Backbone as CSV, one residue per row, in Angstrom:
resi,resn,N_x,N_y,N_z,CA_x,CA_y,CA_z,C_x,C_y,C_z
1,UNK,86.670,130.428,119.327,87.024,129.736,119.352,86.819,129.344,120.762
2,UNK,86.992,128.263,120.845,87.044,127.384,122.618,88.181,126.041,122.156
3,UNK,90.024,126.328,123.115,90.805,125.787,122.429,90.215,124.929,123.694
4,UNK,90.597,123.608,123.987,90.127,122.746,124.824,91.560,121.501,124.718
5,UNK,92.456,121.385,123.703,93.480,120.184,123.945,95.401,120.671,123.286
6,UNK,95.725,120.303,123.519,96.875,120.710,122.428,97.321,119.183,122.957
7,UNK,98.130,119.451,121.511,98.869,117.389,120.574,99.976,117.634,121.466
8,UNK,100.529,117.025,120.587,102.044,116.681,121.440,103.019,117.488,121.153
9,UNK,103.711,117.231,122.533,104.808,118.943,122.126,104.140,120.273,122.361
10,UNK,102.760,120.267,122.294,102.394,121.454,122.234,102.676,122.225,121.234
11,UNK,102.270,122.085,120.087,102.947,121.804,118.827,101.401,122.716,118.435
12,UNK,100.381,121.686,118.457,99.226,122.601,117.752,98.278,122.318,118.739
13,UNK,97.111,123.422,118.694,95.926,123.171,119.986,95.431,122.577,119.711
14,UNK,93.949,121.669,119.907,93.146,121.604,119.420,91.244,122.592,119.840
15,UNK,90.756,123.051,118.773,89.856,124.286,119.226,88.098,124.226,118.354
16,UNK,87.645,124.574,119.203,85.724,124.235,118.465,85.509,125.146,117.641
17,UNK,86.019,125.713,116.498,85.636,127.112,116.065,83.310,127.290,116.566
18,UNK,83.723,127.758,116.654,81.934,127.945,117.211,81.340,128.832,116.098
19,UNK,81.902,129.980,114.840,81.384,130.705,113.608,81.271,129.276,112.447
20,UNK,82.115,128.662,112.309,81.892,127.255,111.370,81.155,126.121,112.105
21,UNK,81.698,126.317,113.184,80.661,124.774,114.055,81.336,123.685,113.886
22,UNK,82.861,123.480,113.945,83.299,122.095,113.688,84.857,122.417,114.266
23,UNK,85.655,121.131,114.840,86.888,121.604,115.444,88.381,121.424,114.233
24,UNK,88.579,122.767,114.837,90.198,122.663,114.189,91.508,122.548,114.490
25,UNK,92.853,122.099,113.957,94.204,122.702,114.784,94.797,123.907,114.340
26,UNK,95.368,124.401,115.179,95.763,125.805,115.289,97.515,125.186,115.180
27,UNK,98.601,125.835,114.687,99.927,125.798,114.961,99.896,127.032,116.238
28,UNK,100.671,126.642,117.218,100.542,127.128,118.922,102.084,128.379,118.521
29,UNK,102.578,128.370,117.514,103.491,129.551,117.241,102.938,130.328,116.242
30,UNK,101.548,130.052,115.445,101.370,130.659,114.817,99.992,132.217,115.564
31,UNK,99.787,131.629,116.565,98.829,132.400,117.639,99.458,133.610,118.727
32,UNK,98.739,135.020,118.180,99.461,135.805,118.156,99.390,136.335,120.065
33,UNK,98.325,135.892,120.255,97.465,135.685,121.607,96.019,135.913,121.568
34,UNK,96.203,135.271,123.154,95.034,134.858,123.682,94.202,135.743,124.702
35,UNK,93.067,134.517,125.184,91.761,136.145,126.093,91.125,135.034,127.240
36,UNK,92.234,134.964,128.565,90.486,133.626,129.416,90.100,134.459,129.595
37,UNK,88.251,133.597,129.407,87.621,134.200,130.028,87.070,134.197,130.553
38,UNK,85.696,134.117,132.379,86.206,133.885,133.423,84.775,132.710,133.141
39,UNK,84.082,132.829,131.815,82.879,132.246,131.365,83.357,130.675,131.282
40,UNK,82.133,129.742,131.645,82.422,128.234,131.049,82.711,128.004,129.818
41,UNK,83.158,126.207,129.688,82.962,126.647,127.768,81.056,126.307,127.460
42,UNK,81.048,126.934,126.617,79.544,126.962,126.073,79.179,125.345,125.686
43,UNK,80.731,124.777,124.515,80.427,124.481,122.924,81.058,123.357,123.890
44,UNK,80.996,122.657,124.865,81.992,121.166,125.463,81.937,120.279,124.898
45,UNK,80.189,119.970,124.994,80.036,118.306,124.304,80.333,118.271,122.656
46,UNK,80.835,119.428,122.135,81.114,119.162,120.520,82.518,120.019,120.098
47,UNK,83.156,119.910,121.695,84.713,119.319,122.097,85.308,117.808,121.940
48,UNK,85.791,117.812,120.292,86.359,116.435,119.573,88.163,116.423,119.069
49,UNK,88.943,115.801,119.693,89.493,116.400,118.905,90.296,115.308,117.969
50,UNK,90.753,115.611,116.862,90.808,114.482,115.999,91.973,113.230,115.563
51,UNK,92.277,112.281,115.026,93.597,111.408,114.370,94.307,112.642,113.795
52,UNK,95.218,113.195,114.148,96.890,112.877,113.577,97.572,112.016,113.208
53,UNK,97.809,111.744,111.929,99.067,110.512,111.410,99.833,110.785,111.474
54,UNK,100.852,109.825,111.033,102.622,110.591,110.828,103.759,111.626,110.443
55,UNK,102.624,111.934,109.150,102.007,112.760,108.127,102.126,114.331,108.410
56,UNK,101.656,114.029,109.436,101.729,115.832,110.606,99.925,115.835,109.576
57,UNK,99.170,115.342,109.447,98.248,115.175,108.393,97.003,114.777,109.855
58,UNK,95.377,115.750,109.974,94.876,115.737,110.230,93.352,115.377,110.261
59,UNK,92.755,114.446,110.639,90.926,114.050,110.246,90.450,113.462,110.960
60,UNK,88.914,113.390,111.085,88.535,112.750,111.790,87.972,111.258,111.467
61,UNK,88.878,111.188,109.982,88.358,109.674,109.009,90.196,108.654,108.956
62,UNK,89.857,107.595,109.117,91.190,107.038,108.660,91.194,105.540,107.764
63,UNK,92.432,106.185,106.981,92.849,104.730,106.020,94.026,104.137,105.495
64,UNK,93.628,102.611,105.675,94.658,102.174,105.917,95.793,101.783,105.180
65,UNK,97.467,102.004,105.404,98.179,102.498,104.038,99.430,100.983,104.560
66,UNK,99.712,100.462,103.312,100.653,98.952,103.466,102.127,99.487,102.592
67,UNK,102.954,99.666,103.429,103.821,100.521,101.674,105.503,99.192,102.556
68,UNK,105.367,98.953,100.893,106.886,97.692,101.270,108.257,98.902,101.051
69,UNK,109.432,99.107,101.374,109.897,100.516,101.722,111.719,99.856,101.530
70,UNK,112.767,100.090,100.489,114.004,100.212,100.630,114.633,101.381,102.177
71,UNK,115.923,100.690,102.009,116.053,101.731,103.297,116.892,103.128,102.610
72,UNK,116.703,103.331,101.919,116.721,104.968,101.854,115.457,105.749,102.251
73,UNK,114.450,105.261,101.480,112.896,105.517,101.686,112.370,105.604,103.402
74,UNK,112.911,104.650,104.174,112.508,104.148,105.572,113.657,105.139,106.261
75,UNK,115.216,105.361,105.739,115.868,106.352,106.267,114.778,107.498,106.802
76,UNK,114.744,108.230,105.122,114.269,109.691,105.079,112.702,109.240,105.933
77,UNK,111.787,108.732,106.180,110.723,107.951,106.371,110.594,108.632,108.052
78,UNK,111.832,107.724,108.371,111.987,108.325,110.162,112.423,110.137,110.810
79,UNK,113.932,109.873,109.765,114.016,111.406,109.770,113.461,112.834,109.501
80,UNK,112.643,112.520,109.030,111.288,112.808,108.361,110.535,112.959,109.478
81,UNK,109.721,112.197,109.708,108.131,111.604,110.698,109.283,111.486,111.569
82,UNK,109.632,111.183,112.555,110.253,109.717,113.688,108.913,109.940,114.533
83,UNK,107.190,109.663,114.139,106.017,109.534,115.111,106.473,108.168,113.902
84,UNK,107.045,107.004,112.851,106.575,107.027,112.213,107.437,106.041,112.499
85,UNK,108.098,105.185,113.083,109.650,104.548,113.827,108.545,103.247,114.313
86,UNK,107.264,103.859,114.515,106.844,102.686,114.950,106.303,101.509,114.507
87,UNK,105.409,102.179,113.001,104.708,101.788,112.136,105.365,100.325,111.221
88,UNK,106.856,100.956,110.851,107.635,100.421,110.517,108.787,99.339,110.913
89,UNK,108.472,98.530,109.849,108.986,97.063,111.031,110.000,96.386,109.627
90,UNK,110.630,96.148,110.400,112.304,95.671,109.618,112.287,93.793,108.556
91,UNK,112.019,93.969,107.551,112.243,92.529,106.931,113.311,91.714,106.464
92,UNK,114.062,92.963,106.094,115.643,92.567,105.738,116.752,93.681,106.580
93,UNK,117.548,93.568,105.499,118.732,94.705,105.605,118.130,95.987,105.245
94,UNK,117.569,95.787,103.834,117.184,96.353,103.107,116.083,96.573,102.006
95,UNK,115.851,96.364,103.367,114.035,96.060,103.262,113.155,96.780,105.008
96,UNK,111.699,97.448,104.701,110.901,97.607,105.975,109.328,97.671,104.815
97,UNK,108.741,97.352,106.292,107.211,97.011,105.294,106.309,98.290,106.194
98,UNK,106.185,98.744,105.799,105.257,99.921,107.081,103.560,99.712,106.832
99,UNK,102.817,99.941,108.207,101.754,99.727,108.074,101.590,101.168,109.060
100,UNK,100.714,101.344,108.214,100.174,102.830,109.856,98.497,103.300,108.726
101,UNK,98.179,104.504,109.644,96.487,104.397,109.193,97.119,106.542,108.716
102,UNK,96.068,106.743,107.989,96.271,108.553,107.379,94.775,109.123,107.296
103,UNK,95.058,110.391,107.494,94.055,110.833,107.580,93.538,111.120,106.214
104,UNK,94.421,111.339,104.766,94.613,111.759,104.077,95.709,111.148,103.163
105,UNK,95.425,110.882,101.517,96.505,110.749,100.868,96.957,111.444,100.214
106,UNK,96.826,112.847,100.772,98.324,114.572,100.406,99.554,113.724,101.440
107,UNK,99.928,113.324,102.436,101.209,113.365,103.146,102.026,112.752,102.289
108,UNK,101.202,111.026,102.818,101.470,109.701,102.268,102.054,109.476,100.435
109,UNK,101.893,110.682,99.934,101.136,110.366,98.705,102.520,111.819,97.893
110,UNK,102.275,112.051,98.970,103.757,113.683,98.073,105.241,113.005,98.809
111,UNK,104.922,111.442,99.836,106.448,111.262,100.414,107.036,110.333,99.174
112,UNK,105.788,109.456,99.048,105.962,107.694,98.001,106.334,108.606,96.331
113,UNK,105.513,109.298,96.397,105.928,109.910,94.989,107.783,110.786,94.745
114,UNK,107.865,111.186,95.841,109.321,111.261,95.353,110.536,110.422,95.504
115,UNK,109.586,109.010,96.044,110.239,107.790,96.347,110.570,106.838,95.593
116,UNK,109.350,107.457,94.263,108.369,106.013,93.998,109.562,104.696,93.126
117,UNK,111.127,104.879,93.268,111.410,104.078,92.727,112.452,103.207,93.629
118,UNK,111.771,103.290,95.394,111.893,102.592,96.532,111.277,101.978,97.471
119,UNK,109.815,102.749,96.264,108.537,101.872,97.662,107.657,101.574,96.709
120,UNK,107.135,100.214,97.700,106.134,99.477,96.431,105.427,99.802,97.079
121,UNK,103.363,100.363,96.933,102.384,99.917,97.503,102.251,98.802,97.211
122,UNK,101.437,98.452,98.912,100.321,97.253,99.365,99.646,97.218,99.828
123,UNK,98.704,96.703,99.047,97.341,96.693,99.614,96.994,97.724,99.746
124,UNK,97.224,98.374,99.748,96.326,100.091,99.212,96.044,101.327,97.827
125,UNK,94.643,99.798,97.187,94.542,100.158,96.397,93.928,102.316,96.070
126,UNK,93.717,102.756,97.074,93.199,104.194,96.942,94.647,105.085,97.217
127,UNK,95.277,104.746,97.784,96.663,105.172,97.110,97.030,105.324,95.908
128,UNK,96.903,103.837,95.105,97.656,103.545,94.301,97.220,105.073,92.963
129,UNK,95.463,104.880,93.403,94.985,104.829,92.362,95.418,107.169,92.507
130,UNK,95.070,107.215,93.926,95.417,109.132,94.243,96.614,109.267,93.369
131,UNK,97.873,108.296,93.637,99.010,108.547,92.829,98.942,108.623,91.885
132,UNK,97.821,107.443,90.890,98.503,107.475,89.874,96.890,109.465,88.523
133,UNK,96.537,109.424,89.670,95.801,110.755,89.692,96.580,111.630,89.825
134,UNK,97.580,111.864,90.400,97.989,113.430,90.116,99.608,112.946,89.238
135,UNK,100.077,111.787,89.384,100.843,111.536,87.830,99.989,112.308,86.042
136,UNK,98.795,112.203,86.341,98.008,112.149,85.129,98.114,113.193,85.235
137,UNK,97.586,113.866,86.192,96.998,115.556,85.515,98.719,116.254,85.697
138,UNK,99.741,115.896,86.250,100.605,116.527,85.975,101.167,116.179,84.771
139,UNK,101.263,115.487,83.964,101.183,115.396,82.948,100.559,116.045,81.630
140,UNK,99.187,116.327,82.133,98.285,117.575,81.399,99.120,118.425,81.363
141,UNK,99.730,118.638,82.389,99.910,120.086,82.006,101.321,120.542,80.988
Protein backbone atom coordinates (compact mmCIF):
# COMPACT_ATOMS: atom_id res chain seq x y z
CA UNK A 1 0.00 0.00 0.00
CA UNK A 2 1.09 3.52 -0.70
CA UNK A 3 -0.92 5.97 1.40
CA UNK A 4 -1.01 9.41 -0.19
CA UNK A 5 -3.92 11.56 1.08
CA UNK A 6 -6.21 11.99 4.07
CA UNK A 7 -9.91 12.79 3.83
CA UNK A 8 -11.67 15.50 5.83
CA UNK A 9 -10.89 15.30 9.56
CA UNK A 10 -8.41 12.46 8.94
CA UNK A 11 -11.21 9.87 9.12
CA UNK A 12 -9.93 7.93 6.13
CA UNK A 13 -6.81 7.72 4.03
CA UNK A 14 -6.50 7.20 0.28
CA UNK A 15 -3.95 4.56 -0.63
CA UNK A 16 -2.84 2.80 -3.77
CA UNK A 17 -3.22 -0.96 -3.35
CA UNK A 18 -0.19 -2.40 -5.14
CA UNK A 19 -1.61 -5.94 -5.35
CA UNK A 20 -5.03 -4.94 -6.73
CA UNK A 21 -3.60 -2.04 -8.73
CA UNK A 22 -6.27 0.44 -7.64
CA UNK A 23 -6.86 3.30 -5.22
CA UNK A 24 -8.90 2.60 -2.11
CA UNK A 25 -10.10 4.30 1.05
CA UNK A 26 -9.11 2.97 4.46
CA UNK A 27 -10.62 4.06 7.78
CA UNK A 28 -7.87 5.39 10.01
CA UNK A 29 -9.45 3.98 13.17
CA UNK A 30 -9.07 0.46 11.74
CA UNK A 31 -5.37 0.83 10.95
CA UNK A 32 -3.38 -1.04 13.59
CA UNK A 33 0.10 0.02 12.55
CA UNK A 34 2.04 1.83 9.88
CA UNK A 35 5.56 1.50 8.64
CA UNK A 36 7.38 4.47 7.18
CA UNK A 37 9.91 3.29 4.65
CA UNK A 38 12.95 5.24 3.47
CA UNK A 39 12.03 4.49 -0.17
CA UNK A 40 10.19 6.94 -2.39
CA UNK A 41 6.77 6.04 -3.76
CA UNK A 42 7.01 3.54 -6.59
CA UNK A 43 3.51 4.11 -7.96
CA UNK A 44 3.01 7.86 -7.57
CA UNK A 45 1.54 8.33 -11.09
CA UNK A 46 -1.25 5.92 -10.08
CA UNK A 47 -2.25 7.93 -6.98
CA UNK A 48 -5.73 9.32 -7.58
CA UNK A 49 -8.12 10.32 -4.81
CA UNK A 50 -11.74 9.68 -5.69
CA UNK A 51 -14.85 11.61 -4.73
CA UNK A 52 -16.72 11.08 -1.47
CA UNK A 53 -20.40 11.98 -1.58
CA UNK A 54 -22.54 13.38 1.25
CA UNK A 55 -23.57 9.83 2.21
CA UNK A 56 -19.89 8.91 2.73
CA UNK A 57 -19.76 6.65 -0.32
CA UNK A 58 -16.61 6.90 -2.44
CA UNK A 59 -16.02 6.30 -6.12
CA UNK A 60 -14.44 7.75 -9.20
CA UNK A 61 -17.88 8.13 -10.80
CA UNK A 62 -20.70 10.55 -9.94
CA UNK A 63 -24.43 10.49 -10.60
CA UNK A 64 -26.75 13.51 -10.28
CA UNK A 65 -29.59 13.32 -7.76
CA UNK A 66 -32.46 15.76 -7.22
CA UNK A 67 -34.94 15.26 -4.37
CA UNK A 68 -37.85 17.28 -2.99
CA UNK A 69 -37.89 16.74 0.75
CA UNK A 70 -40.19 17.55 3.59
CA UNK A 71 -39.02 19.14 6.83
CA UNK A 72 -38.58 15.76 8.53
CA UNK A 73 -36.34 14.23 5.86
CA UNK A 74 -34.34 17.46 5.40
CA UNK A 75 -33.74 17.68 9.16
CA UNK A 76 -32.69 14.03 9.40
CA UNK A 77 -30.44 14.42 6.36
CA UNK A 78 -28.48 17.32 7.85
CA UNK A 79 -28.27 15.59 11.25
CA UNK A 80 -26.96 12.31 9.83
CA UNK A 81 -24.95 13.80 6.96
CA UNK A 82 -23.80 17.34 7.86
CA UNK A 83 -22.04 17.85 4.51
CA UNK A 84 -25.45 17.72 2.83
CA UNK A 85 -26.41 21.17 4.13
CA UNK A 86 -24.62 23.03 1.35
CA UNK A 87 -26.60 21.03 -1.26
CA UNK A 88 -29.99 21.76 0.32
CA UNK A 89 -32.19 24.69 -0.74
CA UNK A 90 -35.22 25.80 1.23
CA UNK A 91 -38.30 26.07 -1.03
CA UNK A 92 -40.82 26.88 1.69
CA UNK A 93 -41.16 26.43 5.46
CA UNK A 94 -41.80 22.70 4.98
CA UNK A 95 -40.09 21.91 1.66
CA UNK A 96 -36.48 21.56 0.62
CA UNK A 97 -34.66 20.66 -2.57
CA UNK A 98 -31.52 18.50 -2.51
CA UNK A 99 -29.33 18.71 -5.61
CA UNK A 100 -26.08 16.79 -5.40
CA UNK A 101 -23.96 14.10 -6.98
CA UNK A 102 -23.57 10.63 -5.50
CA UNK A 103 -21.01 7.90 -6.08
CA UNK A 104 -23.59 5.14 -5.94
CA UNK A 105 -27.31 4.87 -5.35
CA UNK A 106 -26.73 2.67 -2.28
CA UNK A 107 -26.34 5.49 0.28
CA UNK A 108 -28.99 7.85 -1.04
CA UNK A 109 -31.27 4.89 -1.82
CA UNK A 110 -31.14 3.65 1.77
CA UNK A 111 -31.94 7.14 3.01
CA UNK A 112 -34.85 7.66 0.58
CA UNK A 113 -36.36 4.21 1.23
CA UNK A 114 -36.51 4.97 4.94
CA UNK A 115 -38.47 8.18 4.28
CA UNK A 116 -40.49 7.41 1.13
CA UNK A 117 -43.51 9.23 2.57
CA UNK A 118 -41.52 12.48 2.88
CA UNK A 119 -39.29 12.44 -0.23
CA UNK A 120 -40.06 12.84 -3.93
CA UNK A 121 -37.44 11.83 -6.48
CA UNK A 122 -37.20 14.53 -9.15
CA UNK A 123 -35.27 14.26 -12.39
CA UNK A 124 -33.33 11.18 -11.20
CA UNK A 125 -34.88 8.24 -13.09
CA UNK A 126 -31.91 5.96 -12.37
CA UNK A 127 -32.40 6.43 -8.61
CA UNK A 128 -36.13 5.74 -8.97
CA UNK A 129 -35.35 2.53 -10.91
CA UNK A 130 -32.74 1.51 -8.31
CA UNK A 131 -35.24 1.87 -5.46
CA UNK A 132 -37.96 0.15 -7.48
CA UNK A 133 -35.66 -2.83 -8.00
CA UNK A 134 -34.79 -2.99 -4.29
CA UNK A 135 -38.49 -2.98 -3.37
CA UNK A 136 -39.27 -5.64 -6.00
CA UNK A 137 -36.48 -7.87 -4.66
CA UNK A 138 -37.71 -7.36 -1.10
CA UNK A 139 -41.23 -8.40 -2.05
CA UNK A 140 -39.86 -11.67 -3.52
CA UNK A 141 -38.45 -12.71 -0.13
